[in-house]
C-alpha positions as CSV (number, residue, x, y, z in Angstrom):
1,M,-107.5,-26.9,31.1
2,R,-108.6,-27.7,34.0
3,R,-105.8,-29.6,35.3
4,R,-102.9,-26.5,33.9
5,I,-105.6,-24.4,35.8
6,L,-105.3,-26.6,39.0
7,I,-101.3,-26.7,38.5
8,A,-101.0,-23.3,38.7
9,L,-103.3,-22.8,41.8
10,A,-101.2,-25.3,43.7
11,A,-98.1,-23.6,42.5
12,G,-99.2,-19.6,43.1
13,S,-100.7,-21.1,46.4
14,I,-97.4,-22.9,47.8
15,F,-95.0,-19.8,46.3
16,G,-97.4,-17.5,48.6
17,I,-96.9,-19.7,51.6
18,G,-93.4,-19.2,51.0
19,L,-94.2,-15.9,51.4
20,V,-96.0,-15.5,54.2
21,V,-93.6,-18.5,56.3
22,S,-90.5,-16.5,54.8
23,D,-92.2,-13.2,56.1
24,M,-91.6,-11.6,53.1
25,V,-95.1,-10.3,52.9
26,N,-93.9,-7.6,55.7
27,P,-92.4,-4.5,54.3
28,A,-89.7,-3.8,56.9
29,C,-88.3,-7.2,56.2
30,V,-87.4,-6.2,53.1
31,Q,-86.5,-2.9,53.6
32,A,-84.3,-3.7,56.1
33,F,-82.2,-6.2,53.7
34,L,-82.1,-3.2,51.9
35,D,-80.6,-1.2,54.5
36,P,-77.1,-3.2,54.2
37,F,-75.8,0.0,57.2
38,G,-78.6,0.1,59.4
39,A,-80.3,-2.7,61.0
40,W,-79.7,-5.1,58.0
41,D,-81.7,-8.3,58.1
42,Q,-80.4,-10.7,55.8
43,T,-83.7,-13.2,55.7
44,L,-83.8,-12.3,52.4
45,A,-81.1,-13.4,51.2
46,F,-81.1,-16.9,52.5
47,V,-85.3,-16.6,50.7
48,M,-83.6,-15.4,47.4
49,R,-80.9,-18.5,48.2
50,G,-83.7,-21.2,48.1
51,A,-85.5,-19.5,45.3
52,M,-81.9,-19.9,42.9
53,I,-81.4,-23.8,44.4
54,S,-84.7,-24.7,43.3
55,M,-84.6,-23.1,40.3
56,L,-81.5,-24.5,39.5
57,I,-82.8,-28.0,40.0
58,A,-85.8,-27.1,37.4
59,W,-83.2,-26.1,35.2
60,A,-81.6,-29.6,35.5
61,L,-84.6,-31.7,34.6
62,T,-85.7,-30.2,32.0
63,P,-82.2,-29.5,30.1
64,N,-84.6,-29.2,26.9
65,R,-86.0,-25.6,28.4
66,S,-89.4,-27.3,28.3
67,P,-92.0,-27.0,31.2
68,L,-92.5,-29.7,33.4
69,F,-96.3,-29.0,31.9
70,G,-96.7,-27.9,28.5
71,G,-96.3,-24.6,26.5
72,G,-92.9,-23.3,26.8
73,F,-90.9,-20.2,28.0
74,P,-90.7,-16.9,26.5
75,A,-87.4,-16.5,24.5
76,M,-85.1,-15.0,26.3
77,R,-83.6,-11.6,25.6
78,T,-79.5,-10.8,26.0
79,E,-79.1,-7.6,25.4
80,I,-79.2,-4.8,27.7
81,D,-80.8,-1.3,26.6
82,G,-82.2,1.4,28.0
83,K,-85.7,-0.2,28.3
84,L,-84.0,-2.6,30.3
85,V,-82.3,-0.7,32.8
86,G,-84.7,1.6,33.1
87,S,-87.8,-0.6,33.8
88,G,-85.4,-2.4,36.9
89,A,-84.3,0.8,38.3
90,M,-88.1,1.6,38.4
91,F,-89.1,-1.5,40.2
92,G,-86.3,-1.2,42.4
93,A,-87.1,2.3,43.2
94,G,-90.9,1.2,43.7
95,W,-89.7,-2.0,45.8
96,G,-87.1,0.2,48.1
97,L,-89.9,2.5,49.0
98,A,-93.1,0.4,49.2
99,G,-91.6,-3.0,50.6
100,F,-93.3,-4.7,48.0
101,C,-92.5,-6.0,44.7
102,P,-95.9,-8.5,43.4
103,G,-95.7,-11.4,44.5
104,P,-95.6,-10.5,48.1
105,A,-98.6,-7.6,47.7
106,L,-100.7,-10.2,46.2
107,A,-100.2,-13.0,48.8
108,A,-100.3,-9.9,51.9
109,L,-103.6,-8.7,50.3
110,S,-105.6,-11.2,52.3
111,F,-104.5,-9.4,56.3
112,G,-103.4,-6.2,54.5
113,G,-104.4,-2.9,55.7
114,G,-105.7,0.1,53.5
115,G,-101.7,1.4,52.0
116,L,-101.5,-2.5,50.7
117,F,-104.9,-2.2,48.1
118,L,-103.7,1.4,47.3
119,F,-100.5,-0.3,46.3
120,V,-102.0,-3.1,44.4
121,A,-104.2,-0.8,42.4
122,A,-101.9,1.4,41.7
123,M,-99.2,-1.4,40.4
124,L,-102.5,-3.0,38.6
125,A,-102.9,1.0,37.1
126,G,-99.3,0.8,36.0
127,I,-99.7,-2.8,33.8
128,G,-102.7,-1.7,32.6
129,A,-101.2,1.5,31.5
130,F,-97.7,-0.5,29.9
131,R,-100.4,-2.8,28.3
132,L,-102.0,0.4,26.7
133,T,-98.9,1.7,25.9
134,V,-95.6,-0.2,24.8
135,G,-97.0,-3.7,25.1
136,A,-99.5,-3.1,22.4
137,R,-96.3,-2.1,20.4
138,A,-94.2,-5.2,21.8
139,P,-92.9,-8.0,19.9
140,A,-94.8,-11.4,20.5
């Protein structure tokens, strides 16, 4: 158990450092990426490309879809339904308005201001509300 926690801590720390180095903890950088007809900043495209390349390597190394350090991946859903489209739209709208998504928001907490703490508090409240409502009846 301790080994898994240390591996998760190391992976999360590397991810957080990557977010800081790539400036994805800067909402202005993210919002500039989402403005292709204005002062477009393509930095996020390079970050996404790096993530896709590393994920392709991980998938190639684990062809049976088994994580390197035990456990299992959740089953992948293939159907596109209203909940998927609606939740994607809500995520995108929030990401565009705030300039943060959960990973960068948590990484930026160490140096963020009051607005960031409000964002993380609202994010945690949303997670809690989901678990109390939809998550309570979601299939395992």
